[in-house]
Every structure is written in structure tokens, then in C-alpha cells.
C-alpha positions in Angstrom: -18.5 5.7 -40.1 -19.9 7.8 -37.4 -17.7 10.7 -36.5 -17.1 10.9 -32.7 -16.9 14.3 -30.9 -15.0 13.0 -28.0 -12.9 9.8 -27.2 -14.7 7.0 -25.5 -13.5 4.0 -23.6 -14.2 1.5 -26.4 -11.8 3.1 -28.9 -8.3 1.8 -29.3 -5.5 3.8 -27.8 -4.1 4.4 -31.4 -7.5 5.4 -32.7 -7.7 8.1 -29.9 -4.2 9.5 -30.6 -4.8 9.4 -34.4 -8.2 11.2 -34.2 -7.0 13.6 -31.6 -3.4 14.1 -31.6 -3.7 16.6 -28.6 -4.5 13.6 -26.5 -1.0 12.3 -26.7 -0.1 14.6 -24.0 -2.7 13.2 -21.7 -1.2 9.6 -22.1 2.1 11.1 -21.3 1.0 13.1 -18.3 -0.5 9.9 -16.8 2.7 8.1 -17.3 1.2 5.7 -19.7 3.6 3.8 -22.0 1.1 3.8 -24.8 2.7 6.4 -27.1 4.6 4.2 -29.6 3.6 0.8 -28.0 2.7 -1.7 -30.6 -0.4 -3.0 -28.5 -1.9 0.5 -28.7 -3.5 -0.9 -31.9 -5.4 -3.5 -30.0 -5.9 -2.0 -26.4 -9.0 -0.1 -25.7 -8.8 3.0 -23.5 -10.6 1.0 -21.0 -8.0 -1.8 -21.1 -5.0 0.5 -20.9 -6.6 2.4 -17.9 -7.1 -1.1 -16.2 -3.5 -2.1 -17.2 -2.0 1.1 -15.7 -4.3 1.3 -12.7 -5.8 4.5 -13.8 -9.3 5.8 -12.9 -11.2 5.4 -16.3 -13.7 8.3 -15.7 -11.0 10.7 -14.7 -8.8 9.8 -17.8 -11.7 10.0 -20.2 -12.5 13.7 -18.8 -8.9 14.7 -19.5 -9.0 13.1 -23.0 -12.4 14.8 -23.8 -10.8 18.2 -22.6 -7.8 17.7 -24.8 -9.8 16.6 -27.7 -12.2 19.7 -27.5 -9.5 22.2 -27.0 -5.9 21.1 -28.3 -4.2 24.4 -27.3 -5.1 23.8 -23.6 -3.8 20.4 -23.8 -0.5 21.3 -25.5 0.3 24.2 -23.0 -1.5 23.4 -19.9 -3.4 26.8 -19.9 -6.1 28.4 -22.0 -4.2 31.5 -23.1 -0.5 32.2 -24.0 1.6 34.0 -21.4 1.5 37.9 -21.6 4.7 38.1 -19.8 7.7 39.6 -21.9 10.3 37.3 -23.2 13.5 37.5 -21.2 16.4 38.1 -23.5 
């Protein structure tokens, strides 16, 4: 099997979330109910975007960013905050 560097529209939603766990945040940010959905095993990313009326190219761009840099996807920023903790 060929190893993919970034998610593609042909992959199933489940495959994307399994290969790149950091992409789960993107599905949630777009308010897609794909996380935990039994249909995610069968729906491609393209089909899920169509079903949820989401721009495919924009969504794929966010998925690729999350797959390439999981820390940014998790925190929403590239570097941790340098501000002191409030106690």
C-alpha cells in the first residue's frame, strides 16, 4: 500500500482520522458530525464535505495543515504561550 503524505478527498473519513489523528480537530472545527459516526467508514472526505455543504478545497487545505503539523492543529497556534501561568 502506498503511504500518503497528506489526506486526499478519495480517502474515507475514518481512514483520514486513523492515519492522522490530529485531523479530528478539523472535523470538529467544521462542525461535522463525522467523529464517531458509523458512516465514516464508508464516506469519502469528498462525500462528507458534500453532505455537510463544506468547501472541499478549503477543508482539504485544513486537513493537510493538521496532518503535517499536529501541534498546530491541537493548539491552534504554532508555539506554546510564553505567558506565565496564573496561580
